[in-house]
C-alpha positions as a printed NumPy array, in Angstrom:
array([[  6.639,  20.725,  -4.11 ],
       [  4.013,  18.059,  -3.337],
       [  3.076,  17.53 ,   0.307],
       [  4.675,  14.565,   2.057],
       [  2.203,  12.143,   3.63 ],
       [  4.712,   9.61 ,   4.975],
       [  8.454,   9.735,   5.4  ],
       [ 10.469,   6.572,   6.15 ],
       [ 13.965,   7.309,   7.435],
       [ 16.801,   4.838,   7.975],
       [ 14.406,   1.953,   8.685],
       [ 16.054,  -1.33 ,   9.691],
       [ 14.127,  -4.505,  10.508],
       [ 15.845,  -7.721,  11.612],
       [ 14.629, -11.275,  12.212],
       [ 16.377, -13.178,  14.995],
       [ 16.469, -16.852,  13.988],
       [ 18.364, -19.945,  15.17 ],
       [ 20.606, -19.661,  12.123],
       [ 21.478, -16.024,  12.795],
       [ 20.163, -12.468,  12.46 ],
       [ 18.419, -11.881,   9.115],
       [ 18.947,  -8.225,   8.179],
       [ 15.739,  -7.976,   6.131],
       [ 15.777,  -4.152,   5.919],
       [ 18.919,  -2.073,   6.308],
       [ 18.571,   1.707,   6.289],
       [ 15.502,   2.096,   4.036],
       [ 14.566,   5.688,   3.097],
       [ 11.311,   6.495,   1.264],
       [  8.814,   9.328,   0.946],
       [  5.173,   9.005,  -0.063],
       [  3.446,  12.145,  -1.286],
       [ -0.22 ,  12.966,  -0.824],
       [ -2.501,  11.727,  -3.627],
       [  0.265,   9.798,  -5.4  ],
       [  0.889,   6.148,  -6.246],
       [  4.332,   4.926,  -5.234],
       [  5.566,   1.577,  -6.494],
       [  7.979,  -0.6  ,  -4.531],
       [  9.513,  -3.164,  -6.868],
       [ 12.114,  -5.913,  -6.588],
       [ 12.561,  -9.661,  -6.685],
       [ 11.165, -12.061,  -4.093],
       [ 12.846, -11.696,  -0.714],
       [ 14.171,  -8.161,  -1.255],
       [ 12.169,  -6.688,   1.659],
       [  9.092,  -5.18 ,  -0.022],
       [  6.503,  -6.881,   2.188],
       [  8.638,  -6.422,   5.316],
       [  8.611,  -2.674,   4.566],
       [  4.792,  -2.74 ,   4.457],
       [  4.542,  -4.796,   7.654],
       [  6.975,  -2.418,   9.361],
       [  4.783,   0.561,   8.387],
       [  1.747,  -1.206,   9.865],
       [  3.819,  -2.477,  12.825],
       [  2.692,  -6.005,  12.076],
       [  6.165,  -7.56 ,  11.941],
       [  5.799, -10.849,  13.871],
       [  7.692, -10.53 ,  17.155],
       [  9.365, -12.897,  17.791],
       [ 11.373, -13.367,  15.624],
       [ 11.145,  -9.938,  13.925],
       [ 11.918,  -6.515,  15.362],
       [ 12.278,  -2.972,  14.034],
       [ 15.718,  -2.046,  15.348],
       [ 16.066,   1.553,  14.149],
       [ 14.578,   4.336,  12.054],
       [ 11.512,   6.535,  11.87 ],
       [  8.151,   6.144,  10.123],
       [  6.586,   9.603,  10.092],
       [  2.907,   9.845,   9.176],
       [  2.131,  13.564,   8.871],
       [  5.098,  14.269,  11.188],
       [  4.014,  11.727,  13.845],
       [  6.476,   8.869,  14.418],
       [  4.517,   5.602,  14.291],
       [  7.375,   3.704,  15.931],
       [  6.777,   5.686,  19.123],
       [  3.094,   4.786,  19.261],
       [  1.776,   2.155,  21.668],
       [  0.008,  -0.928,  20.356],
       [ -3.333,   0.52 ,  21.493],
       [ -2.716,   3.709,  19.506],
       [ -1.598,   1.707,  16.458],
       [ -4.885,  -0.225,  16.528],
       [ -6.684,   3.094,  16.089],
       [ -4.379,   4.103,  13.223],
       [ -4.604,   0.791,  11.333],
       [ -7.716,   0.823,   9.218],
       [ -8.495,   4.466,   9.989],
       [ -5.374,   6.206,   8.615],
       [ -3.43 ,   3.349,   7.015],
       [ -5.009,   0.264,   5.448],
       [ -3.514,  -2.738,   3.718],
       [ -4.772,  -5.08 ,   0.995],
       [ -3.004,  -8.422,   1.13 ],
       [ -2.026, -10.808,  -1.659],
       [ -4.385, -13.737,  -1.043],
       [ -7.855, -12.658,   0.159],
       [ -8.78 , -16.188,   1.285],
       [ -5.907, -16.077,   3.801],
       [ -6.987, -12.797,   5.399],
       [-10.802, -12.93 ,   5.209],
       [-12.479, -14.904,   7.991],
       [-14.224, -17.882,   6.331],
       [-16.908, -18.225,   9.041],
       [-18.199, -14.618,   8.956],
       [-20.183, -12.932,   6.211],
       [-18.595, -10.19 ,   4.139],
       [-21.022,  -7.677,   5.66 ],
       [-20.091,  -8.641,   9.228],
       [-16.361,  -8.295,   8.544],
       [-16.528,  -4.885,   6.875],
       [-19.038,  -3.648,   9.472],
       [-16.645,  -4.702,  12.237],
       [-13.955,  -2.364,  10.854],
       [-16.458,   0.508,  10.611],
       [-17.756,  -0.068,  14.15 ],
       [-14.199,  -0.177,  15.513],
       [-12.981,   3.078,  13.96 ],
       [-15.985,   5.323,  13.341],
       [-18.486,   7.266,  15.406],
       [-21.821,   6.502,  13.72 ],
       [-24.11 ,   8.698,  15.813],
       [-24.716,  11.19 ,  12.985],
       [-25.223,   8.355,  10.496],
       [-27.893,   6.85 ,  12.797],
       [-29.739,  10.201,  12.976],
       [-29.432,  10.667,   9.191],
       [-30.869,   7.185,   8.684],
       [-33.873,   8.008,  10.924],
       [-34.443,  11.307,   9.098],
       [-34.409,   9.504,   5.732],
       [-36.935,   6.988,   7.028],
       [-39.259,   9.765,   8.248],
       [-38.928,  11.606,   4.933],
       [-39.926,   8.464,   3.041],
       [-43.002,   8.129,   5.262],
       [-43.776,  11.831,   4.799],
       [-43.862,  11.409,   1.018],
       [-46.609,   8.773,   1.347],
       [-49.077,  10.797,   3.442],
       [-51.272,  13.814,   2.768],
       [-49.019,  16.901,   3.299],
       [-51.911,  18.774,   4.975],
       [-52.722,  16.009,   7.489],
       [-51.778,  15.931,  11.157],
       [-49.573,  12.891,  10.512],
       [-47.51 ,  14.943,   8.055],
       [-47.108,  17.715,  10.659],
       [-45.932,  15.147,  13.222],
       [-43.363,  13.769,  10.775],
       [-42.078,  17.28 ,   9.986],
       [-41.811,  18.078,  13.69 ],
       [-39.803,  14.907,  14.352],
       [-37.5  ,  15.643,  11.393],
       [-36.818,  19.166,  12.709],
       [-36.131,  17.761,  16.164],
       [-33.641,  15.219,  14.787],
       [-31.955,  17.924,  12.68 ],
       [-31.274,  19.965,  15.833],
       [-29.67 ,  16.919,  17.501],
       [-27.117,  16.645,  14.642],
       [-24.928,  19.213,  16.455],
       [-24.492,  16.878,  19.437],
       [-26.052,  13.49 ,  18.615],
       [-27.17 ,  11.297,  21.527],
       [-25.793,   7.801,  22.027],
       [-27.829,   5.443,  19.807],
       [-28.891,   1.878,  20.545],
       [-26.661,  -1.018,  19.457],
       [-29.213,  -2.19 ,  16.907],
       [-29.324,   1.272,  15.285],
       [-25.523,   1.421,  15.16 ],
       [-25.373,  -1.993,  13.478],
       [-27.934,  -0.877,  10.895],
       [-25.891,   2.263,  10.154],
       [-22.695,   0.199,   9.838],
       [-24.4  ,  -2.219,   7.459],
       [-25.657,   0.666,   5.345],
       [-22.148,   2.124,   5.162],
       [-20.817,  -1.323,   4.262],
       [-23.163,  -1.509,   1.27 ],
       [-22.116,   2.002,   0.199],
       [-18.434,   0.985,   0.411],
       [-19.063,  -2.141,  -1.68 ],
       [-20.744,   0.057,  -4.277],
       [-17.651,   2.285,  -4.22 ],
       [-15.449,  -0.667,  -5.249],
       [-17.941,  -1.589,  -8.015],
       [-19.054,  -4.8  ,  -6.304],
       [-21.98 ,  -6.365,  -8.218],
       [-25.172,  -6.866,  -6.135],
       [-23.727,  -5.413,  -2.877],
       [-27.004,  -5.914,  -0.961],
       [-26.671,  -9.64 ,  -1.627],
       [-22.899,  -9.856,  -1.129],
       [-23.092,  -8.525,   2.461],
       [-25.005, -11.688,   3.395],
       [-22.593, -14.061,   1.655],
       [-19.529, -15.908,   2.951],
       [-16.065, -15.65 ,   1.314],
       [-16.279, -19.109,  -0.306],
       [-19.402, -17.989,  -2.193],
       [-17.476, -15.246,  -4.023],
       [-15.059, -15.391,  -6.948],
       [-11.4  , -14.389,  -6.527],
       [-11.998, -10.954,  -8.018],
       [-15.029, -10.336,  -5.788],
       [-13.066, -11.396,  -2.691],
       [-10.303,  -8.964,  -3.617],
       [-12.893,  -6.189,  -4.065],
       [-14.265,  -7.066,  -0.626],
       [-10.733,  -6.75 ,   0.81 ],
       [-10.314,  -3.345,  -0.851],
       [-13.729,  -2.278,   0.486],
       [-12.668,  -3.336,   3.988],
       [ -9.456,  -1.31 ,   3.628],
       [-11.305,   1.774,   2.351],
       [-14.282,   1.629,   4.706],
       [-12.85 ,   4.264,   7.065],
       [-11.325,   6.581,   4.443],
       [ -7.584,   6.006,   5.086],
       [ -4.905,   8.46 ,   3.975],
       [ -2.649,   5.631,   2.781],
       [ -3.637,   2.355,   1.123],
       [ -0.945,  -0.331,   0.895],
       [ -1.536,  -2.95 ,  -1.82 ],
       [  0.855,  -5.859,  -1.229],
       [  0.866,  -7.965,  -4.423],
       [ -2.901,  -7.395,  -4.495],
       [ -3.378,  -8.8  ,  -8.019],
       [ -0.841, -11.653,  -8.089],
       [ -3.317, -14.472,  -7.443],
       [ -5.826, -13.218, -10.054],
       [ -6.1  , -13.911, -13.769],
       [ -5.071, -11.2  , -16.226],
       [ -8.592,  -9.892, -16.931],
       [ -9.52 ,  -9.539, -13.24 ],
       [ -6.068,  -8.104, -12.52 ],
       [ -6.696,  -5.321, -15.04 ],
       [-10.081,  -4.58 , -13.447],
       [ -8.563,  -4.338,  -9.933],
       [ -5.777,  -2.031, -11.142],
       [ -8.283,   0.205, -12.917],
       [-10.397,   0.233,  -9.758],
       [ -7.426,   1.346,  -7.622],
       [ -6.716,   4.162, -10.074],
       [-10.334,   5.343,  -9.957],
       [-10.503,   5.101,  -6.161],
       [ -7.36 ,   7.19 ,  -5.74 ],
       [ -9.054,  10.009,  -7.651],
       [-12.388,   9.61 ,  -5.828],
       [-11.182,   9.407,  -2.219],
       [ -7.904,  11.354,  -2.552],
       [ -5.757,   8.713,  -0.838],
       [ -2.124,   7.815,  -1.501],
       [ -1.34 ,   4.266,  -2.627],
       [  1.786,   2.194,  -2.008],
       [  1.86 ,  -0.664,  -4.522],
       [  4.212,  -3.534,  -3.711],
       [  4.93 ,  -5.731,  -6.72 ],
       [  7.56 ,  -7.573,  -8.71 ],
       [  5.761,  -6.763, -11.979],
       [  7.335,  -3.816, -13.804],
       [  4.305,  -3.684, -16.129],
       [  2.075,  -2.793, -13.164],
       [  4.589,  -0.142, -12.109],
       [  4.598,   1.399, -15.6  ],
       [  0.793,   1.502, -15.723],
       [ -0.051,   2.576, -12.177],
       [  2.746,   4.457, -10.439],
       [  3.803,   8.1  , -10.337],
       [  7.127,   7.251,  -8.706],
       [  8.968,   4.022,  -7.965],
       [ 11.551,   2.668,  -5.525],
       [ 13.688,  -0.314,  -6.544],
       [ 14.76 ,  -2.636,  -3.709],
       [ 17.555,  -5.167,  -3.613],
       [ 18.489,  -7.356,  -0.629],
       [ 16.817,  -5.106,   1.937],
       [ 17.963,  -1.722,   0.653],
       [ 16.509,   0.859,  -1.755],
       [ 18.982,   1.152,  -4.651],
       [ 17.09 ,   3.582,  -6.902],
       [ 14.243,   6.003,  -6.373],
       [ 12.688,   8.305,  -8.989],
       [  9.695,   9.065, -11.199],
       [  8.35 ,   6.126, -13.192],
       [  9.004,   7.67 , -16.601],
       [ 12.582,   8.55 , -15.629],
       [ 13.211,   5.002, -14.403],
       [ 12.116,   3.373, -17.654],
       [ 13.715,   6.027, -19.842],
       [ 17.094,   6.124, -18.099],
       [ 17.696,   3.561, -15.331],
       [ 20.891,   4.343, -13.423],
       [ 21.614,   1.516, -10.992],
       [ 23.177,  -1.615, -12.567],
       [ 20.55 ,  -3.782, -10.83 ],
       [ 17.664,  -1.727, -12.273],
       [ 19.269,  -1.873, -15.708],
       [ 19.582,  -5.641, -15.383],
       [ 15.91 ,  -5.957, -14.41 ],
       [ 14.768,  -3.946, -17.423],
       [ 17.027,  -5.853, -19.825],
       [ 15.527,  -9.152, -18.647],
       [ 12.022,  -8.162, -19.818],
       [ 10.982,  -9.737, -23.167],
       [ 10.511,  -7.105, -25.902],
       [  7.798,  -7.489, -28.549],
       [  9.748,  -5.517, -31.157],
       [ 12.974,  -7.499, -30.77 ],
       [ 13.709, -11.159, -31.415],
       [ 15.844, -12.791, -28.744],
       [ 16.994, -16.38 , -28.438],
       [ 17.673, -15.964, -24.725],
       [ 16.721, -13.313, -22.214],
       [ 19.556, -11.485, -20.512],
       [ 20.071, -12.388, -16.878],
       [ 21.782, -10.879, -13.858],
       [ 24.654, -13.264, -13.023],
       [ 25.013, -14.692,  -9.538],
       [ 22.433, -15.124,  -6.793],
       [ 20.754, -12.989,  -4.14 ],
       [ 22.962, -12.805,  -1.017],
       [ 22.169, -14.531,   2.246],
       [ 20.837, -11.733,   4.463],
       [ 22.269, -13.389,   7.57 ],
       [ 25.707, -12.754,   6.087],
       [ 25.172,  -9.898,   3.595],
       [ 28.224,  -8.771,   1.624],
       [ 30.031,  -5.692,   3.001],
       [ 29.67 ,  -2.375,   1.244],
       [ 27.142,  -2.401,  -1.585],
       [ 24.995,  -5.532,  -1.343],
       [ 24.871,  -5.795,  -5.14 ],
       [ 28.656,  -5.682,  -5.683],
       [ 29.198,  -9.483,  -6.075],
       [ 26.893,  -9.405,  -9.139],
       [ 27.778,  -5.973, -10.53 ],
       [ 29.751,  -5.669, -13.814],
       [ 31.109,  -2.267, -12.708],
       [ 32.289,  -3.156,  -9.212],
       [ 35.091,  -0.984,  -7.78 ],
       [ 37.16 ,  -1.415,  -4.635],
       [ 35.096,   1.157,  -2.727],
       [ 31.909,  -0.855,  -3.48 ],
       [ 33.325,  -3.825,  -1.54 ],
       [ 34.088,  -1.775,   1.562],
       [ 31.586,   1.039,   2.062],
       [ 27.815,   1.169,   1.707],
       [ 27.01 ,   3.763,  -0.99 ],
       [ 24.909,   6.783,   0.044],
       [ 22.067,   8.097,  -2.083],
       [ 23.431,  10.281,  -4.878],
       [ 21.193,  12.608,  -6.921],
       [ 22.807,  12.797, -10.396],
       [ 19.602,  14.265, -11.839],
       [ 16.918,  16.282, -10.064],
       [ 14.543,  13.92 ,  -8.283],
       [ 16.481,  10.83 ,  -9.412],
       [ 18.255,   9.126,  -6.499],
       [ 20.592,   6.154,  -6.817],
       [ 22.745,   4.297,  -4.281],
       [ 25.758,   3.628,  -6.498],
       [ 29.329,   4.932,  -6.44 ],
       [ 29.274,   5.25 , -10.231],
       [ 27.431,   8.508,  -9.673],
       [ 29.787,   9.988,  -7.09 ],
       [ 31.961,  12.519,  -8.933],
       [ 35.379,  11.252,  -7.863],
       [ 34.433,   7.602,  -8.354],
       [ 32.872,   8.287, -11.755],
       [ 36.186,   9.699, -13.029],
       [ 38.059,   6.598, -11.828],
       [ 35.465,   4.387, -13.476],
       [ 35.732,   6.199, -16.817],
       [ 39.485,   5.587, -16.819],
       [ 38.895,   1.856, -16.492],
       [ 39.104,  -0.012, -19.783],
       [ 37.382,  -3.058, -21.125],
       [ 34.201,  -2.665, -19.102],
       [ 30.926,  -2.865, -20.938],
       [ 28.673,   0.17 , -20.53 ],
       [ 24.883,  -0.059, -20.285]])
């Protein structure tokens, strides 16, 4: 069994508005394994981004509040952490790449200053400062006569600095800033940023959309997080740049060994990028399985409806199939299964009780009474219902 990095259990997040309480998340359960890419997919307003903000504890309060549940990162409950402790976790252990980089990058600071700020906040750079001084002395040593007294002095200083690596002294602020800037350039190289030495001196408006998104990813990766959350990270980009960013995320996952949570409404991105996928509808996870299993044999009627609505190149269609009805108002969500007003297979139990997660196949979870044994027999006896 793969190791679990994060476990989300019975997470509920509400927004208290003048119109009423918006039940944005209601009992969400998810697991993210180490070194995997998990996709979270669903239509606009289903709770994908609220899930990400709840993980980061960035839900705006007021009006939002996490009312129940657990978010376990390597068995530590993030919901029990203070705001001061969460500041140390954000960026260091969990990072997030947002949808529109121009909204989240400060327009009056250079790219280098913004990434360096994250590094300075979360990392101890004393060893990096010493390593930088040793490199500088080694460069000078290469330019002098190896038998000269100057060379002996350089070697002596290098040996002295090497001994200090065990317990490095506190460096000056200027040295720390230089080390942070150097690490910033290295991080920009990691995300394949062209001309990183020049980019660190530029402002966001001087970069293209794809370069700004790379800068955001570099900022998120600068401290080597265990989990990277990409919230619609490619939506605002054209198709060519989108493909480059997705390929970059795939390469980075292999290089740094992080887990990735991709939030999207694009099933094509899920098929290309994700190892497993959770399907959300109206604030609840309705299906949860491996990506191949989801596309090969979707179980929940909502998932089946989503897949049927995708245009197919090999099949001529005058009209795309749609899911009838509309998304429910989350201030007054329907009782029982939230999808039952739109479901072609609705049963009486669906209108009264929220379905638990059934596991009809190993590793394939679905919140639908069609897959409870007693209910499935009743359903099979029903006549005149169209089967998927």
